[in-house]
N, C-alpha and C positions, 0 to 999 in steps of 0.2 A: 616447786622453784628455784634450791640451792639444784637438780638435777643440768634443768636451765643453765643454770651463771657454769653449773662445772664445764655444762658442754658449745657457751661463749668465750668462755674460757681456754679453753681446745681447740676453736676455730680459727680464735683467735693464732697460739700458740702457730699452727701450721702453716696459717701464713702468712704471716712471722716468718718459717727456715722457707717455703715458704720464694718467698723476699727476696731471701741470700740466698737463696740453691744459684735461680734467676738472672741476678745479681753479677755472679763470681761466676755462672756460664757463662751470660758473653760477656765478657771482658781472657771469655781463654782462646783468644789467637797469637798469635807471633810479635806480636807490637804488646801487646798490654796481660800477657802469661803474667809478670812479675804481679800486677798489680791485682790478680784475680789470687795471688797466689798468698799476700800477704791485708785482703778484701778474707779472706778464707781462715787467715791466723785470726786478723781482727774481735769475727763472728762471734768467736772462743767455745758453739758449740758442735757440740758432735757429730749431732743425729743433721747439718750443716757439711762437714767432712762428709760422713758412706755416702750421703746424697748426691755430690758432688766429681764425689772422689771414685762411690760405683761410675755414675753414665760415661765416664773416661774411657775413652776409644786407642787402640796404642795411637795414633794421629797424634790426639794431645799428653799424650809425652812427649812424642820425641822434639816440644816442642817448651822444654822444663834442662834449663842449663845446670849446668855440676851447683852452683849453688841453693838456685830455683827448688832445689832436688834433696839439702837437710830440710829445710821447711815442712815441706808432701814429707819426707822420712819417718821425721818428729809424729805428723799426724797421724801415720798409720801407726805411730808405734803405743797413739792407742786406743786407736785400735783392736788394734791389739791384746792389749790391756782390761779392754772395757769391757764388764757385766754381761754384753747383750754376743751369742753365739752370731752372726748375721755382722753385726760387725765386725766379730774377731776370723768367720771367716773372708768375709772380703775385706784384710788387712794382709791376711797370709793371699791370697790370689792380686791383691798385689805385690806384696812381695818378690811371689811371681815370677811380676811381669816387670817389678827395677832391675832383679838378678838378668833376667831376658832381653832387657837394651842395655844396662850398666855395666852387667858384671864386670863381664868381660877388660871395658876401660877403666871402669875401680880396680879390678885387679894385675891390671901394668903395670899402675900409674902407683899402685902402693907395691907391690912385688921390685919397681927402681927403689923407690925408697925415697934415700937418703942420695944415692946417683945421681939421680936429677935436682934430686938441689942441685950439688955442685956444682956438674954440669952449666943450668940455665934459673938464674938466681930469680927467674923473673916467674919459672916453675915451680917456686918455693908456696905460689897458693893454689896451685893448685890441688898442693902434696892437701896441705890442708886440708881443702877441703872433703880432698876423695879421705884424709883420715878418721875427716868426723864424718865421709856417708858411715865411714864403717863399723865403726862403732856405734853410731845410731840399729846398722843393720846385724849385728853384734846384739847388740842389745829385744830384737827384735826374736833375734835367733835365741835369746833368753824365756821369754815371755811362754817362748811354744815349749 
């Protein structure tokens, strides 16, 4: 009787996880990627984050703006800090993807630093977002 109850609980958990993953993946388009990332954070379940981010291809990552990269990097940091080896490995793989896709742009803005802000006040937001990404990336590297 207890085994059947445990089995039923596990099944309902997996069904809920699948529902979350399906919902987030359906939103991962150019028009609704912001909603997808928001929903990913709201579900507050690292297993869902793992499932969604594991299935993303580089074409999906190209839809992510700099401001959306910040919450995604925070989720990657959670993966890197996880006690599960698969999560850590995925986190490391995602860090390589982020570095490949965003690294050169982040480094350029970070290197120009205050000069870019003085020349163009509207660039201060980009610089702040870049700094936030850089800080999260640094925390990820410390975890490794």
